[in-house]
N, C-alpha and C positions, 0 to 999 in steps of 0.2 A: 696479551698472548699467554699461552699455557707457561707454566714455569718448565722450562729445558731441562731433560734428564740429568745433563752434568752439572747443573746449579743443585737439583735435589742429593745428588752423590757427593757434590762437593761438602754441601752443611750436613749430612750426615756424618762424614768421618770427621769434621770438624767439632761437631757437638758431641762425638763419641759413640754414634749411634750403630756404625759398622769400623770396621778396620781396613786398612789398605789392602793387608793381603784378602781378608774376606772379600771384597770387591774383586781383586784378581782371581779367586776361585771360582766367583759367581761367574765372571765373564767369560770361563772355561767353558760353563754348562746351557751360557745361553742360546747358543746355536743348537745345541741335540734338545734342548727343551722348547725350541721355538716360542723364547718368550725375551722380553725386554730384561737389561741390566737391573732396572728396579723390582721388578715382580720376581725375579730369579732371586733376589736378595732377601724378599721376603719370606720366599718358601725355604730357603738355604738358611735363615738366622730366626724364621718364623715370627716376623716383625710385620704388622699392618701395614700397608701403605700409607695412611695417615700420619704414622711416625715421621716418614720421610718429608712430608708438608710441615710436621710439626716443627722438624729439626730445622727446615728452610726458613718459617717464619721467626727463629728464635735468633738465627743469624742474623737476619735482617731487621730485629728489632722489633718486629710486629707481633701481634697476639693472633693465637692459633686458637679457635675454638671449636669445642666439640660440638655436635649436632644437638645436644640436651641442654646447652649453655644459652641458647639464645631462640629467638623467634622475629619473624618478618615483621618491621613496621609498615602497615598497611597505609598509614597516614601519609607519611614520607614518599610511598610507593608510587602515589599519584605526581609526584615531579619528575618523574622517572618514564619516558618513553619506552616501549616495549622493545623497540628496535636498540634503544641504548642499552637495556639490559643485556641482552643477547649478546652485544657486540662487545662490549666491555665487561660483562660477566660480572655485574654488580648488584647487589641487594643491600638495601638500609634494613639495619636491625636494631633491635633493644636486647640488652645484655643482662642475662641473670643476674640481680644481686647488684645492678649497676645502676645508677642516674640516667635517666633519659635525658640530661640538660645537652650531653655533647653526642654530635652525629656519629653514628659508628657505622659502616659499610662492610660487608663480606663479599669475598672474591677470592676463586680458585686460580686466577690469573694475572697476580699484580704486577708484573713486569711490563705492563703495557707504558711507552714512557709519555703517553699524552693523558693518563687516567687523571694524576692529580688536578691537572688544569680542569678538566671536564667535571670532576666533583665539586670543586671551587664555584664552578659556573652555577652547578644545578644547586646545590645547597646554600650558597653565598656564607659559608662559615668554614672554619676548621673541620675537616673529618677526619676520622681516627678509621684506618684500612685495618681489618683482621681477615685472616686467612682460614678457608676452609678448606678440605679435599675434596675432589670433583663429584664424588658419589655423592655427597651430602649437597652440594650445590645445585645438584642437578632435580634432587628430590625436592629442594625447597621452589625450584621453578615449576615442577610439574604437579607436585600435591599443592602447595600452601597458596599458589598464584594462579595454578593452572595455565601456565605458558607453556606451551609444548615445542619443543626444538624437533626441527623433522627427523621422523622415524621410519625405520621399515617395519614396524611390529613389534610386539612384545615376544620374546622367544623364553617361555617357561621354562625350557631344556638348559638353556645357557644361562638364565637367572640364577636357578637352583645351585646348577653347579659352581658359580661365583660365588654363591651365598654361603655353601659349606667350605669353598675354599678360604674366604673371607674370614669366616668362625674359625678354620683352622689356623691362620696367621695370629689372629687375637687369643688364641690359645683359651678359647669359649669351651665348656662343658657341657652348654644347653644352648639351642636357638629357639626363641618363642616368636612365634609369627601370630599376629594379634589382629582382631577385624576391629577397627574405631568406625565412628560414623561416617566418615569421607576419606578413609584410606587404611591399608595394611600398615600397621608398625613393627619393626623388626627388632627386637632386643636379644642380647647375648648374655649368658652367665659368665662374669672372667673373674678369677679369682674370690669365687664365693656369692658375686653381687652383679645383679641384673644392671644393665649399661643400655642406653637407645644406641641403636647402630645407626649411621650416617644414612643409609640408604632405605626408602620406605616405596611404597607399591599403592597403585589406585586400585580401589575396589574391583575392578575386573581384574586387573593383573595379579591381584593376591589371590581370587579365585580360580585365576589358570595356575598360579604356583601351587596352591593347594591340591589343586587335581594332579599335575605331574608328581609331587610327595606322595600323592595316595597310589599312583600308578605304579610308583617304582616300590612302594614298600608292601604291595598286593592287597591293598585294601580295595574296598567298593566304594568306586570312585561317584555312584547315583546315592549312596547313603549319604545324607547330609544331616539327619535329625537325631543320628547315634551315635556315642561315642565309639572310635575304632582303637584297636593298636595294631601295631605292625614293626618291620624292621627291613632295614636296606643296607648296602654297601655303598662306600665311595671312595674314590683312587683321585689324588690330587695329580696335579702335572707332573710334582717332584716326587709323584711314585709312592708316596705314603699312604695306608690302607687305612681306612678306620669303619667302625659300624656305626650303625645309628638306630637308635629304639624311638619308633615315630608315635606318638598318639593324639589324635583328634578328638574334639569336643564340640559342640553347635553353642554358639553364643545368639546374642540377640542380633548382630550384626553379621554375622557369618561364622564360617567354620574357625576355628583356630586350631593351631597345630603347635607340639613341642615337641623338638628333638634333643634327645640326649647324645652325645657322640662320646664313643666310647674307644678306647685305642688310641688316640690321637696324641698321646705322651705314653711310649711303652720304655721309659726310662725308670729303670730299678733304682729307687733311693735307699740310702743306707740309715739307720736308724738316728743317726749323727745330723744327717742333713735334715731329717723330718722336725729337729729342735730337740731333741732329748738332752738334758744335762749331763754330763760327764757322770756325775752320782747316781743319777737314774738309768742311764745307759750301761753303767756298768752292773747296775743290780739286775736290770732286765737281761743281760747277755747272763748272767748268773742262774736266773731261774729257768729260762728258755732251755739252758744247758742240760737241765735235770733229767733224768732217765725217765722218769715219770711224773703225772700230773697234769694240771688245765691250767691255762694262761686265759682270761678273757679279755678281750678288747671291747669297751663299751662306748655308747655316745650316738647322737641321734644321726637320722640319714644325711649325708653328705659332710660327716666329720672326719671322713678320711681314715676310717676302721680298716679298709680293705689295703690302702698302702701302707699302713703299719705292720699288717698281718705280712704283706709281701716283702717287706723288709726284713721281718725276722727269718723268714723262710731263706731270703737271700744269704743270710748270717751263718744260717743251721745247716744248709746243703754241703754236703761232700761227699768223696766218693764211698765212704763207709756210713754213709746216712742214708735209709729208705723213708722217702716223703712221699705220703699221699694227700690229696686235698679234695673235697666234694664244695663245690662251688656254683652258685646261679646268679650271673654267668660268669665263665671264665674271663676276667678283664684283663690279665696280663700272663704272658706264657713267661715262667720261669724254668730255664734251661736247667734238667736235671731233677726235675720235680714231675712227678705224675699226678697230672690236673684231669678230674671227672666233672664233667658239666653236665647239671640236674636236667630234667626234662619229664615228659609226663608218665615215664616209667622207672623213672629213678629218683627218688628223694634222697634229703641228707640223711635219715632213719637207714633206709637199705642199703645207700653206698658207705654208710659207717658198718655196718655188719657186714659187708663184703670185705672192707678195709681188715677188718683183725684176722681175715684168713690171707691176708698178703704179707706177713711179718714186718709190719710198718715200724718205725723207731720213732716218727712224727706224723701225725695227723692235724691237717687243718679243715674244720668245717667253716664253711660260709658264715652262717647264722645259726645260733641256737632259737628257734621258734616255738617249739612244744616240746611236751613233756617225753616223748619217747626219744626225740634227738639226744634231749638234753641228759637223759639217764644213759642212754647207750656211751654218750661223749665221755659222761663221767665215770661209767664203769672201765671204759678203755684206759682213762687217765689212772684208774686203780688197780689197772693188770701190766703196768711196765709199757704203757707210752705217753709220751707227752703230746699233749693235745692243744691245738690253739684254735680261737672260736671267737666270733662277736655275739653283742646281746646288745638290745635297744634299753638303754636305760640312762638317765641324766648324770649319774653319779659311780664311782666305782663300789660305794658300799651298797649303793640302791640294789646293784647287782646279786647281791646276796638274796635280799628281800625278792627281786626278780624270781629267784631259783626256786626258791620257797613257795611263790604263789605259784608257778608253774606245777609244782604237786613234789619237788624232790624233799627228800628227808633232811634234815639239819646235819647228820652224821655223815652222809655221803657227801654234802657239799664241802665240810670242812676237812673229812679226809683226805680228797683230791684236788682242792683248790691251793695253788700255789701264788698266784697273784692276780690282780685285776687293774688295767690300766683304761682310765677314762680319758676322754679326748676331745677337742673341739679345733677350728681351723679357722685363724685369723690372717687379714691379708698383711704382708712382709711390706715393710714402707720400703721407698726406693732406695738403694744407697747411693746412687747418683745424683737424687735433688732433696734427700729430705732435710729438714731445716731445724735446727738446734736453736732451741730457747730456754731459758729458765723457766721452772717451775713456778706458776704463782700459788697463792693461798689454798684455792678452790682444787687444783691441780692435785697439790700435796695430801689435802684431805680427803679427795677420791681415791687417792692411793694408799690411805692408812699412816701416810708417814708425819713425823714431826715437823709444826710448822717453822722452826728453827733451821731446818735443814736446807742446804745450799745444793740443790741439783739441776741438770738439765735433763729436758724432755727433747725427743723427736716428732717433728710434725709434717704431714705429705705435703709438698709443693706443688709438683707436676712438672715432667720434661718429655722428650721426644723418647725418651728409653723406656717412659712406664705409660705412654698414650696420654698421659696428662692428666693421670689418676693420683700420683703421688705413692702408688703401693704397685709392686712386681713380686709376684708370686705369693705363695702362703706360709704360714708356720703353726705347727700344731702346739696347743696348750695342753701338759699332760698332769693328771690326776693320777697318782700311783698307790697303789694298797697291797703291799706284800705281806702274805699269811704267814706268821709265827705260831710255837705251840699254843702262847695265850689266846691267841684271836679260835685256834682252832677248837679251843674249850669252850670259848666263848658264845662261837657259833654253833656248836653241839648243843649246848643248853637252849639255846633257842633268845640269845643277846639281841636286841632292837640295833637299828643304824645309830641311834645316840651314842649306845654304850659302845659299840665298835670303835667309831670315832675317838672317843673319850681314851679307849685303852689302847691304839693301836699305834705302835712305836716307831713302824716302818712306812709312814705315811705324809704323801704329799699334795695339798689340794689344788684345785685346778686354777683358783685364785692368786695363790701364792707364785705359781709356777707363771700365771700370766703377769703379774706383778715382777717379777724378776727380766722379764722379755721385755716389759716396757721399757725399765732402767737401763736395760743393755742397748736399747735405740732399735730392736728389731721389729718393734709393731708400736702403735701409737695407744695412748689411753682410750681414745674416740673407740677403737676397735674393743676395748673392753667391756667398754659401754653398750656397746652393740651385740656383744654376746651375753648381756646381763650379769657381767661377772663384778663390774665396778662397786655395785652397789653392797656386794657381798665382801669387799676387801676389810672394811672395819670391823665387821662381825666377824671374819676369819681370824683376827688378832685378839678378839677378846677370850 
């Protein structure tokens, strides 16, 4: 029998997933939204439904499994009649990283009172029962085993709406719909990492889903051999509206679709919430409060540059400050700020020229892409305006070289540049389940610390609050370079990156900021390694 709603809610409260007050608030909205209580809580607290099943499994002492952690044991499936699979909703599995000596079985209905006896009779040995959410179980039946339950047909419209709603609950930034040999795989990018979604589609269902997406995005559904780009909007049952950027591409097994979700989290973060240390925060605040100059935020795509710019704007905005922005696209609306969307007729350079006629105090340029935009931005910074912008470079110091390569003169860079902030995003350890352990020699060595030091590091574990990943949210590592008179002279004379690094008096590197956050227990050493920073820790100290 399926898990009753009251059992899911009881487990969620006991495991700290939700509070009694949140449950009471959601109960008031269920009738208005015409949703069940668990689904209402998922929208209200922005939690995936699988979190409730995870909480239930933890409370019952059962193992909860994500879709990517197991696969069907087809040999053992021969021992189970099809009718038994549907009646008791069980599947024998192998778990990734575990020995196959014990029999593991997954189910989304562990409350059947006769289930244990039936499993013992079938397998003649002890069986370890594991829990999955219903979507994952149904996908295993339909895709892996081709055991179809009676259905009224595939509804592409409803399925796509459900997929978007689930992505919203998972706090996903992207949805990847990828054709495989015999099915369509769905992956979500959550906290910067792709993870397999429990639900999958057959090839025919996936093809219908792609057609639905193309219709919504005003794309040509008859064209399957050429990449296409488009966009659409979606409103969740909880009345949250967000935009989608849609891109299709032909592959060997069919068309794949990538959807970038914009505006799913319209919360304005403060610089402190982003992970800036007190020292960096104080210096950054003083620099952007200057009446003129330019501050650059640099880093690769997806490193959170726009979020940092919005946080800076929210700190600067006031009744007496005129702020204008040129963005492509406008990702978040900031009250009290005039935001201009770039289009075919308006580019960054033309917008900047227009801004100078509107008496701005602060100008934000979404990105410096070419010499024309860079030159106008630096001239504005030299004529009594504070300019904030982004640049694609791997480090703060490399931004100076990049501006030179664009075609700007060193004296212009030196006279206008106030500071550069380079950043990366790392996953933040879940505060509810992170595991503290003494650092071993290899970890001390990787962090560039003395071997006789006695410190503890935190590691991901996984719980219902973080959907079993061990991480919840992200935190930024900041590399900061503040320009003083000595550096201005050095830049004007054409000093290279090595000379600037050696003579910088107000400089904090990415690796040192990352190490500090690892030692504070905010993230893990593995996150540093994933970003390619761990191997620079020792070099940074030399």
